[in-house]
C-alpha positions as CSV (number, residue, x, y, z in Angstrom):
1,M,19.3,2.9,-12.1
2,V,19.3,6.2,-11.7
3,S,18.3,8.0,-8.4
4,G,19.3,10.8,-6.1
5,S,19.8,10.4,-2.6
6,C,18.8,14.2,-2.1
7,A,17.5,15.7,0.9
8,E,13.8,15.6,-0.2
9,I,14.0,11.7,-0.2
10,E,15.8,11.7,3.2
11,N,13.1,13.9,4.5
12,A,10.1,12.1,2.9
13,K,11.7,8.8,4.7
14,K,12.1,10.4,8.2
15,E,8.7,11.3,8.0
16,V,7.3,7.8,7.1
17,D,9.7,6.4,10.1
18,N,8.6,8.9,12.8
19,M,4.7,8.2,11.7
20,S,5.1,4.5,12.1
21,E,5.7,4.8,15.8
22,Q,2.3,6.5,16.5
23,I,-0.6,3.9,16.1
24,V,-0.1,1.1,19.0
25,L,-1.8,-2.2,18.5
26,K,-0.3,-4.0,21.2
27,N,-3.3,-5.3,22.7
28,Y,-5.1,-6.3,19.5
29,N,-5.0,-9.4,17.7
30,V,-4.9,-8.9,14.1
31,A,-5.3,-11.4,11.0
32,I,-4.6,-10.7,7.3
33,V,-6.1,-12.7,4.6
34,S,-5.3,-12.6,1.0
35,T,-4.0,-13.8,-2.5
36,T,-0.3,-13.9,-2.1
37,L,1.7,-11.7,-4.5
38,I,-1.3,-10.0,-6.0
39,Y,-1.6,-7.6,-3.3
40,K,1.9,-7.3,-1.4
41,S,-0.1,-8.3,1.7
42,E,3.1,-9.6,2.9
43,E,4.5,-6.3,3.1
44,M,1.6,-5.0,4.9
45,A,2.0,-7.6,7.7
46,E,5.7,-6.8,8.2
47,W,4.4,-3.5,9.5
48,I,1.4,-4.7,11.6
49,K,3.0,-7.7,12.9
50,A,5.8,-5.7,14.6
51,R,3.2,-3.5,16.7
52,C,0.1,-6.0,17.6
53,N,-0.1,-8.8,20.2
54,D,-1.1,-11.8,18.2
55,F,-0.7,-11.7,14.5
56,A,-1.9,-14.2,11.6
57,L,-1.3,-14.4,7.9
58,V,-2.9,-16.5,5.6
59,T,-2.3,-16.2,1.9
60,I,-3.5,-18.6,-0.9
61,S,-1.4,-18.8,-4.0
62,S,-3.3,-17.7,-7.4
63,H,-3.8,-20.5,-9.7
64,Y,-1.0,-19.2,-12.3
65,A,1.5,-18.4,-9.5
66,K,3.0,-22.2,-9.5
67,N,5.9,-21.3,-7.7
68,L,4.3,-20.0,-4.5
69,E,2.7,-22.1,-1.7
70,S,-0.4,-21.2,0.0
71,S,0.4,-20.9,4.1
72,C,-0.7,-19.8,7.3
73,K,2.0,-18.1,9.6
74,Y,1.0,-17.0,13.2
75,Y,3.2,-14.8,15.5
76,E,3.1,-14.0,19.2
77,K,4.6,-10.3,19.7
78,D,6.4,-10.4,16.3
79,K,7.7,-14.2,17.3
80,L,6.9,-17.0,14.8
81,K,5.0,-19.6,16.9
82,K,3.2,-21.5,14.0
83,S,3.5,-22.2,10.2
84,F,2.0,-24.7,7.9
85,N,1.4,-24.8,4.3
86,L,-2.5,-24.9,2.7
87,L,-3.8,-26.4,-0.1
88,A,-4.3,-24.0,-3.3
89,Y,-5.3,-24.7,-7.0
90,H,-2.6,-24.3,-9.7
91,H,-3.7,-24.7,-13.1
92,K,-1.4,-26.9,-15.3
93,I,-3.4,-27.9,-18.3
94,K,-2.4,-25.3,-20.8
95,S,-5.1,-26.6,-23.3
96,I,-8.0,-26.1,-21.1
97,D,-9.2,-22.6,-20.1
98,P,-8.5,-22.2,-16.3
99,A,-12.0,-20.6,-16.2
100,F,-13.4,-24.0,-16.2
101,F,-11.8,-25.0,-12.9
102,L,-13.2,-22.0,-11.1
103,P,-15.5,-23.8,-8.9
104,I,-12.6,-26.4,-7.9
105,N,-10.1,-23.5,-7.3
106,L,-13.0,-21.5,-5.1
107,F,-13.7,-24.6,-3.3
108,I,-10.0,-25.1,-2.5
109,H,-9.4,-21.4,-1.6
110,F,-12.4,-21.4,0.9
111,S,-11.4,-24.9,2.6
112,S,-7.8,-23.7,3.0
113,V,-8.5,-20.6,4.4
114,C,-11.3,-22.0,7.0
115,Y,-9.0,-24.6,7.7
116,A,-6.3,-22.4,8.7
117,F,-8.4,-20.4,11.5
118,F,-9.8,-23.8,12.9
119,R,-6.3,-25.2,13.1
120,L,-5.2,-21.9,15.0
121,R,-8.2,-21.9,17.4
122,K,-7.8,-18.2,18.0
123,S,-10.0,-15.2,18.0
124,F,-8.7,-11.9,16.7
125,D,-10.3,-8.3,17.0
126,I,-9.6,-7.5,13.3
127,C,-9.3,-9.3,10.2
128,I,-8.2,-7.5,7.0
129,A,-9.3,-9.2,4.1
130,I,-8.0,-8.2,0.9
131,G,-10.4,-9.1,-2.3
132,Y,-13.9,-9.9,-2.3
133,F,-13.6,-13.8,-2.2
134,D,-11.5,-13.6,1.0
135,V,-13.8,-11.1,2.7
136,L,-17.1,-13.3,2.3
137,I,-15.0,-16.1,3.8
138,A,-13.9,-13.5,6.6
139,L,-17.5,-12.8,7.4
140,I,-18.7,-16.2,7.6
141,L,-15.8,-17.0,10.1
142,K,-17.0,-13.9,11.9
143,K,-20.6,-15.4,12.4
144,M,-18.5,-18.2,13.9
145,G,-16.9,-15.9,16.6
146,F,-13.1,-16.1,14.9
147,F,-13.1,-12.3,14.2
148,K,-14.9,-9.3,16.0
149,R,-14.4,-6.8,13.1
150,V,-13.9,-7.6,9.4
151,V,-12.0,-4.8,7.1
152,Y,-13.0,-5.2,3.3
153,Y,-9.9,-4.2,1.7
154,S,-11.1,-3.8,-2.0
155,G,-8.0,-3.8,-4.5
156,D,-10.1,-4.3,-7.4
157,Y,-13.2,-3.2,-9.0
158,F,-14.5,-4.8,-12.6
159,R,-16.5,-2.5,-14.9
160,N,-19.7,-3.5,-16.6
161,Y,-20.0,-5.2,-19.9
162,E,-22.4,-3.7,-22.3
163,Q,-23.6,-7.2,-23.2
164,W,-22.9,-10.7,-22.9
165,D,-19.9,-11.6,-25.1
166,W,-19.5,-15.4,-25.8
167,R,-16.0,-14.7,-26.6
168,H,-15.1,-13.2,-23.3
169,W,-17.8,-15.4,-21.2
170,F,-15.4,-15.9,-18.1
171,H,-14.7,-12.0,-17.7
172,C,-18.6,-11.6,-18.1
173,L,-19.4,-13.8,-15.6
174,R,-16.6,-12.8,-13.1
175,T,-17.4,-9.4,-13.4
176,W,-21.3,-9.9,-12.5
177,L,-20.1,-12.3,-9.3
178,F,-17.6,-9.6,-8.2
179,Q,-20.4,-6.8,-8.6
180,T,-22.8,-8.9,-6.6
181,A,-20.5,-10.2,-4.0
182,D,-19.4,-6.4,-3.7
183,K,-22.9,-5.1,-2.9
184,I,-23.4,-7.8,-0.2
185,I,-20.0,-7.2,1.4
186,V,-19.8,-3.3,1.7
187,K,-22.9,-3.6,3.4
188,S,-21.7,-6.2,5.8
189,A,-18.2,-5.3,6.4
190,D,-17.3,-3.1,9.3
191,A,-15.0,-1.0,7.2
192,V,-14.1,-0.4,3.6
193,W,-10.5,0.4,2.6
194,N,-10.5,1.4,-1.0
195,D,-7.4,1.4,-3.2
196,T,-8.6,4.4,-4.9
197,F,-11.3,7.2,-4.8
198,S,-12.8,5.9,-8.0
199,M,-14.1,2.9,-6.4
200,I,-16.1,5.1,-4.1
201,E,-17.3,6.9,-6.8
202,V,-18.5,4.0,-8.9
203,R,-20.4,2.8,-6.0
204,K,-22.1,6.0,-5.7
205,E,-23.0,5.8,-9.5
206,K,-24.6,2.5,-9.0
207,K,-26.2,3.7,-5.6
208,I,-24.9,0.9,-3.7
209,S,-25.7,2.3,-0.3
210,I,-23.0,1.6,2.8
211,P,-24.2,2.2,6.2
212,T,-23.0,5.5,7.5
213,S,-21.5,4.0,10.8
214,T,-19.1,1.9,8.3
215,P,-15.8,4.0,7.4
216,Q,-15.1,4.2,3.7
217,L,-11.5,5.1,3.6
218,V,-8.9,5.8,0.5
219,V,-6.0,3.3,1.2
220,P,-3.7,2.6,-1.6
221,L,-2.1,-0.8,-1.7
222,G,1.5,0.0,-0.6
223,L,4.9,-0.8,-0.6
224,N,7.4,-1.7,2.3
225,L,10.0,0.9,1.7
226,Q,12.0,0.7,4.9
227,D,14.5,-1.4,3.6
228,K,14.8,0.1,0.1
229,P,18.2,1.7,0.0
230,L,18.8,4.7,-1.6
231,I,20.8,4.5,-4.9
232,D,23.2,7.3,-5.7
233,R,24.6,6.4,-9.0
234,S,24.3,6.8,-12.9
235,L,24.3,3.8,-15.4
236,N,25.3,4.2,-18.8
237,T,23.0,1.7,-20.1
238,H,19.7,2.0,-21.9
239,D,18.0,-0.8,-20.3
240,V,13.9,-0.9,-20.0
241,I,12.1,-3.1,-17.5
242,F,8.4,-4.4,-17.5
243,I,7.0,-6.2,-14.7
244,G,3.7,-7.8,-14.8
245,N,1.3,-10.6,-15.5
246,L,1.8,-11.3,-19.4
247,Q,-1.8,-10.5,-20.6
248,E,-2.9,-8.7,-23.9
249,Y,-4.3,-5.9,-21.9
250,Q,-0.8,-5.0,-20.6
251,G,0.1,-3.4,-23.8
252,L,3.6,-5.0,-24.2
253,M,3.0,-5.9,-27.5
254,L,2.8,-2.6,-28.7
255,F,6.2,-1.7,-27.1
256,L,7.6,-5.1,-29.1
257,E,6.3,-3.5,-32.3
258,A,8.1,-0.2,-31.6
259,M,11.3,-2.1,-30.8
260,P,12.8,-2.0,-34.6
261,Q,12.8,1.7,-34.6
262,L,13.8,2.1,-31.2
263,I,17.1,0.1,-32.0
264,K,17.7,2.5,-35.0
265,K,17.7,5.3,-32.6
266,I,19.3,3.7,-29.4
267,P,21.3,0.5,-30.9
268,D,22.2,-0.8,-27.2
269,I,18.6,-0.4,-25.7
270,K,17.3,-4.0,-24.1
271,L,14.1,-4.9,-22.8
272,H,13.9,-6.8,-19.7
273,V,10.3,-8.9,-19.1
274,I,9.6,-10.4,-15.3
275,G,6.1,-12.2,-15.5
276,S,4.4,-14.9,-16.9
277,G,0.9,-15.6,-18.4
278,S,-1.4,-16.6,-21.1
279,Y,-0.3,-13.9,-23.6
280,E,3.4,-14.9,-23.2
281,L,3.5,-17.5,-26.4
282,E,2.3,-14.5,-28.9
283,L,4.9,-11.9,-26.9
284,K,7.7,-14.5,-27.7
285,N,6.4,-15.3,-31.1
286,K,6.8,-11.6,-32.1
287,V,10.3,-11.2,-30.8
288,A,11.1,-14.3,-33.0
289,S,9.7,-13.3,-35.9
290,E,11.1,-9.5,-35.5
291,K,14.5,-11.2,-34.8
292,L,14.6,-9.3,-31.4
293,D,16.3,-12.0,-29.1
294,D,19.3,-9.9,-28.6
295,Y,17.1,-7.1,-27.5
296,V,14.4,-8.7,-25.5
297,Q,15.0,-11.1,-22.4
298,F,12.3,-13.1,-20.8
299,Y,12.7,-13.9,-17.2
300,G,9.0,-16.1,-16.4
301,F,7.8,-15.7,-13.0
302,V,10.5,-14.4,-10.7
303,K,9.8,-15.7,-6.8
304,S,13.0,-13.8,-5.3
305,E,12.5,-10.2,-4.4
306,K,16.4,-10.2,-4.3
307,E,16.5,-11.4,-8.1
308,I,14.0,-9.0,-8.9
309,E,15.8,-6.0,-7.5
310,E,19.0,-7.2,-9.1
311,I,17.2,-7.1,-12.6
312,L,15.7,-3.8,-11.5
313,S,19.4,-2.3,-10.7
314,K,20.4,-2.8,-14.3
315,C,17.7,-0.8,-15.8
316,V,17.0,3.3,-16.0
317,L,13.4,3.2,-17.1
318,A,10.4,1.4,-16.9
319,I,7.1,0.9,-19.2
320,A,3.6,0.3,-18.2
321,P,1.7,1.0,-21.7
322,Y,-1.6,-0.8,-20.7
323,D,-4.2,-0.8,-23.8
324,P,-6.9,1.6,-22.5
325,G,-9.6,-0.2,-24.9
326,K,-8.8,-3.7,-23.2
327,S,-8.0,-2.5,-19.3
328,S,-10.6,-0.2,-18.6
329,F,-10.7,-1.9,-15.0
330,I,-7.3,-0.4,-14.4
331,K,-9.0,3.1,-13.9
332,Y,-10.5,1.6,-10.7
333,V,-7.0,0.6,-9.2
334,N,-3.7,2.0,-8.5
335,A,-1.3,-0.3,-10.9
336,G,1.0,-2.3,-8.4
337,K,3.8,-2.4,-11.2
338,V,4.2,1.6,-11.5
339,K,4.4,1.6,-7.6
340,E,7.2,-1.1,-7.6
341,Y,8.9,0.9,-10.1
342,L,8.7,4.3,-8.5
343,C,10.2,2.9,-5.3
344,N,13.1,1.9,-7.2
345,G,13.9,5.1,-8.6
346,L,12.5,4.1,-12.0
347,P,10.6,6.8,-14.2
348,V,7.8,5.2,-15.7
349,I,6.3,5.6,-19.0
350,M,2.6,4.7,-18.9
351,T,-0.6,5.2,-20.8
352,R,-3.6,7.3,-19.1
353,V,-5.5,4.7,-17.6
354,S,-5.4,5.1,-13.6
355,E,-5.3,7.6,-10.7
356,T,-1.6,6.6,-10.6
357,A,-0.8,8.2,-14.2
358,K,-2.1,11.6,-12.8
359,K,0.2,11.5,-9.8
360,V,3.1,10.5,-12.1
361,E,2.5,13.1,-14.3
362,E,2.1,15.9,-11.8
363,A,5.2,14.6,-9.9
364,K,7.0,14.6,-13.0
365,A,8.2,11.0,-12.3
366,G,7.6,9.8,-15.7
367,V,5.9,10.4,-19.0
368,I,2.1,10.0,-19.7
369,I,1.4,8.8,-23.3
370,D,-1.2,8.0,-25.9
371,Y,-1.5,4.2,-26.6
372,T,0.2,4.8,-30.0
373,K,3.4,3.6,-31.1
374,E,4.6,6.9,-32.1
375,D,3.9,8.1,-28.8
376,I,6.0,5.0,-27.1
377,I,9.2,5.9,-29.2
378,K,8.9,9.7,-28.6
379,A,9.0,9.4,-24.8
380,V,11.7,6.4,-24.7
381,V,13.9,8.3,-27.1
382,N,13.5,11.9,-25.2
383,L,14.3,10.2,-21.8
384,L,17.4,7.9,-22.6
385,K,18.8,10.5,-24.7
386,D,18.6,12.9,-22.2
387,K,20.5,11.8,-19.0
388,K,19.9,15.1,-16.9
389,L,16.2,14.8,-17.5
390,L,16.3,11.0,-16.7
391,A,18.2,11.8,-13.4
392,V,15.4,14.5,-12.3
393,Y,12.6,12.1,-13.2
394,A,14.6,9.2,-11.0
395,K,14.8,11.7,-8.1
396,N,10.8,12.5,-8.5
397,A,9.9,9.0,-8.7
398,K,11.7,7.9,-5.4
399,I,10.0,10.9,-3.7
400,L,6.5,10.1,-5.0
401,S,7.0,6.4,-4.0
402,Q,7.1,7.7,-0.2
403,E,3.2,8.2,-0.5
404,Y,2.9,4.5,-0.9
405,S,4.7,3.4,2.2
406,W,2.9,0.8,4.3
407,A,4.1,2.6,7.4
408,K,2.3,5.9,6.5
409,L,-0.8,4.3,4.9
410,C,-1.3,1.9,8.2
411,E,-0.9,4.6,10.5
412,R,-3.6,6.7,8.8
413,A,-6.0,3.8,8.0
414,F,-6.0,2.5,11.5
415,G,-6.4,6.0,13.1
416,E,-9.4,6.9,11.2
417,T,-11.0,3.3,11.6
418,F,-10.4,3.2,15.1
419,R,-12.0,6.6,15.5
420,A,-15.1,5.5,13.5
421,W,-15.4,2.3,15.7
422,G,-15.2,4.2,18.9
423,W,-11.6,2.1,19.7
424,S,-8.4,3.5,21.0
425,N,-5.5,3.8,19.3
426,K,-3.2,3.4,22.2
427,G,-3.8,-0.6,22.2
428,S,-7.2,-1.4,23.7
429,I,-10.7,-1.8,22.7
């Protein structure tokens, strides 16, 4: 991986380290409820649990993350006191659309979260619930006295469908359910943390009213950068990385279509693909039909962060070629994979589909392209054949990633939220 341990990066890290000591949570009890892996809640939890009194992390694994367990972990003054597994639904019947099992999935999810807090028998000052379904559960548990305040951390926003489409009935239903729930939640939650400013704007467009007493902040989903090493070396490789759920909207098929021409221009290019999903078979068939087996390696779902970092360390460039026609919901969120690339010092080639793309472009931490094979080829060749330019973009990527440090984001989010609630940020209500 190409990166620079330059003064700018060191200064950015020092700024984050200094900020992380300002907010004091030592007299507060905090809980986080989330779908594991999707929102990187475990990394936010590391920052919070080291600073609060009692802390609980309840994570429910998604139906496609078969290698992950749902669990509840309870800490007192940053020391683990209780840990137990929870039930979760993992879809195993490939011939049947997982959408048919949605009611079962939601019931198990709801039951597991409730069971966790009933078993803990503890009350918490703050519950940060990430995603609309977990917030609905948290609001019910608040009525039962488990939480004093509930923060709705909005990590997704699904767009409208122009008309009902039976070919995509599940997505239409999910969109309707989400938007209905979102209207209820923003009026009931004690604070709303949004992944992007676009989420605030789209609610204004839909004339969704939020109580003036409810703080609504932009808090991008972040990364734990404290333990990320500064890499000061150059690799003489032309390896490219893609991380993500293998769905059609991710645009990976377009990159595979460009591979034969890329190989002619860069004979030792290799694509590493981390992730699995419903579109995986089509992608592998494409690799086989184009005889790209020597140039594309699929790793499937990788649970170990260490293993992911080892794969990333082989690469010098990352891609996020979202198909704008199939991924319009991405415009409302900050793409998680892009932030992962940035913090590892990887320049990114991506389409203009989110607020992240604008930041990457302004910081010169990557190249923003149109969704065409020609644009992909041009961007990849220009970067991989110019080591100096690649090194500059890699350094800029690392600097830009500091904006997404959980330390920096939590410091600001808790500070502004506490002021709006009239709470002290010195450790007492």
